[in-house]
C-alpha positions in Angstrom: -9.9 0.2 12.9 -8.3 3.6 13.1 -5.2 4.7 14.8 -4.3 8.0 15.9 -3.2 10.0 18.9 -5.7 12.7 17.9 -9.4 11.9 19.9 -11.4 13.8 17.4 -9.7 12.9 14.3 -10.7 9.7 15.3 -14.1 10.7 16.0 -14.1 12.7 12.5 -13.2 9.9 10.7 -15.5 7.5 12.4 -18.5 9.6 11.5 -17.4 10.1 8.2 -17.0 6.4 7.4 -20.3 5.5 9.2 -22.1 7.5 6.4 -21.5 5.0 4.3 -23.3 1.5 4.3 -20.7 -0.7 3.9 -18.4 0.3 6.6 -18.2 -0.6 9.8 -15.9 1.1 12.3 -15.2 -1.6 14.6 -12.4 -0.2 17.3 -10.2 2.8 17.6 -6.7 3.4 19.1 -5.1 6.5 20.5 -1.8 4.8 20.2 0.6 1.9 18.7 0.5 -0.5 21.4 -3.7 0.1 21.6 -3.3 -0.9 18.2 -2.4 -4.0 18.7 -4.6 -5.1 21.7 -7.7 -3.8 19.5 -6.7 -5.5 16.4 -5.9 -9.1 18.1 -10.0 -8.5 20.1 -11.2 -7.1 16.5 -9.6 -8.6 13.3 -10.8 -5.6 11.5 -10.3 -5.6 7.6 -8.9 -2.5 7.1 -6.8 -0.6 9.0 -6.7 3.4 9.6 -3.2 4.2 11.1 -1.6 7.6 12.2 2.3 7.5 11.5 3.6 9.5 14.9 2.1 8.2 17.5 3.2 8.2 21.4 4.5 4.1 22.6 4.7 2.2 19.0 4.9 4.9 16.2 2.4 3.9 13.4 4.7 2.2 11.0 5.9 -0.5 14.5 2.5 -0.9 14.3 1.5 -2.0 10.9 4.6 -4.6 11.0 3.4 -6.3 13.7 -0.2 -6.5 12.9 0.6 -8.0 9.3 2.6 -10.7 10.6 -0.4 -11.3 12.4 -2.7 -11.1 10.1 -1.1 -10.7 6.6 -4.2 -10.6 4.6 -5.4 -7.3 6.6 -5.0 -4.0 4.7 -3.4 -1.5 5.8 -4.1 2.7 5.6 -1.3 4.9 6.4 -2.9 8.2 7.0 -0.5 11.0 7.7 0.5 15.3 7.9 3.9 13.9 6.6 4.8 13.5 3.1 8.6 13.0 3.9 10.6 10.6 1.8 11.5 7.5 4.8 8.2 7.6 6.0 6.6 6.8 2.4 9.6 3.9 1.8 9.5 2.5 5.1 5.3 2.2 6.0 5.7 0.2 2.2 8.3 -1.6 3.4 6.4 -2.6 6.7 3.5 -3.9 4.2 1.1 -0.7 3.7 -0.8 -0.9 1.0 -2.4 2.9 0.9 -0.7 6.2 1.9 -2.6 9.1 2.2 -2.5 12.7 3.6 -4.5 13.5 6.2 -5.7 17.2 4.5 -7.0 14.3 1.7 -10.4 15.6 0.4 -13.4 13.4 2.4 -14.6 11.4 -0.6 -10.9 11.1 -1.6 -10.2 9.3 1.8 -13.4 6.7 1.3 -12.5 5.8 -2.2 -9.3 5.4 -0.8 -10.9 2.6 1.4 -12.7 1.3 -1.2 -9.4 0.6 -3.3 -7.1 -1.1 -0.8 -10.6 -3.2 0.2 -10.5 -4.7 -3.5 -6.9 -5.5 -3.0 -5.2 -3.1 -4.9 -2.9 -0.4 -4.0 -3.0 3.3 -3.9 0.0 6.5 -3.0 -1.2 9.8 -2.8 0.2 11.7 -6.1 2.6 13.7 -4.4 3.6 10.8 -2.8 4.3 8.9 -6.1 6.5 11.3 -6.7 8.7 11.4 -4.2 8.7 7.4 -3.8 10.6 8.0 -7.5 12.3 9.9 -6.4 13.9 8.3 -3.6 14.5 5.0 -5.7 15.9 7.3 -8.2 18.5 8.4 -5.6 19.8 5.1 -4.5 22.7 3.3 -6.0 22.0 0.8 -9.2 20.7 -2.2 -7.5 21.0 -5.7 -8.0 19.0 -8.4 -9.2 16.4 -10.0 -7.0 16.0 -13.9 -6.9 12.2 -13.8 -6.9 12.1 -12.4 -10.6 14.2 -15.9 -11.6 10.9 -17.5 -11.0 8.6 -15.2 -13.5 8.3 -16.1 -16.9 9.3 -13.7 -20.1 5.9 -12.2 -19.5 4.7 -11.9 -16.4 8.5 -9.9 -16.1 6.9 -7.5 -18.8 3.6 -7.4 -16.6 5.6 -6.3 -13.6 7.6 -3.7 -15.5 3.7 -2.2 -16.3 2.5 -2.6 -13.2 5.2 -0.6 -11.8 4.7 2.4 -14.0 1.7 2.8 -12.9 -0.9 0.6 -15.8 -3.8 -0.5 -15.1 -4.4 -4.0 -16.2 -6.9 -2.9 -18.8 -4.0 -0.3 -19.8 -1.3 -3.4 -20.0 -3.9 -5.7 -21.7 -3.7 -2.9 -24.8 0.1 -2.4 -24.7 0.7 -6.0 -24.7 -1.8 -7.3 -27.3 -3.7 -9.9 -24.5 -6.7 -9.9 -22.8 -7.7 -8.4 -19.4 -8.3 -11.5 -17.6 -5.0 -13.0 -18.8 -3.4 -9.6 -17.6 -4.8 -10.2 -14.3 -3.9 -14.3 -14.1 -0.4 -12.4 -14.9 -0.9 -10.4 -12.3 -1.9 -13.1 -9.7 1.5 -15.4 -10.8 3.7 -12.2 -9.8 2.2 -12.3 -6.2 2.3 -15.8 -5.9 5.8 -16.3 -7.0 7.1 -13.2 -5.6 5.0 -12.7 -2.3 4.4 -9.6 -2.7 1.2 -8.3 -1.4 -0.2 -6.2 -4.0 0.7 -3.8 -7.1 2.5 -1.8 -4.5 5.3 -3.7 -3.7 5.2 -5.4 -6.9 6.2 -1.9 -7.7 9.0 -1.3 -4.9 10.2 -4.7 -5.9 10.6 -3.9 -9.6 12.7 -0.4 -8.7 14.5 -1.7 -6.4 15.9 -5.0 -8.3 16.5 -3.0 -11.1 14.2 -4.2 -13.3 12.8 -0.7 -14.2 14.8 2.6 -13.1 12.6 6.0 -12.1 13.4 7.6 -15.5 11.4 5.0 -17.4 13.9 3.5 -18.6 13.3 -0.5 -18.8 
């Protein structure tokens, strides 16, 4: 589903995505309230969500959609990469954040990434997010982390640094399938939606600091 208050943008996204044989655009919405209505009718797997829309903004709509159907993936698309939008979108449960001036192939790849259960941030957004955490006071420990084994905490920190499963496996001298199991356990024990939200938890809880010092 495509949610954006500009008709031309919706039409452009639809034309782009319908050239992909494995994509189907099932609905469009011009504002947050319509997005919720269309979502209830069509139950899309992926939602492309604008932030600034009339009646209900994209972040509030994202929160409501994911309360109804947590397995849906939301990719935030916006012309703005301001800190408060990034952080608010992630806290609402979005699995990706991409600027609208990204190349078309990057949008297609972003959808595939989050559809596969991973998460994605534009590079400029990642830098802003890290700066946001660096400016925050020293956080308090999150009780969810006490559920993790020492090895799962190691994996959590490396996920938060942006390493892939293969890179984590090499760093910790583990098999890649073992790392996948650890990541799945972390998601289950913490309630995080995906790798981005594992990273948010790690930063918020002080497991790692933005400077990279564990």
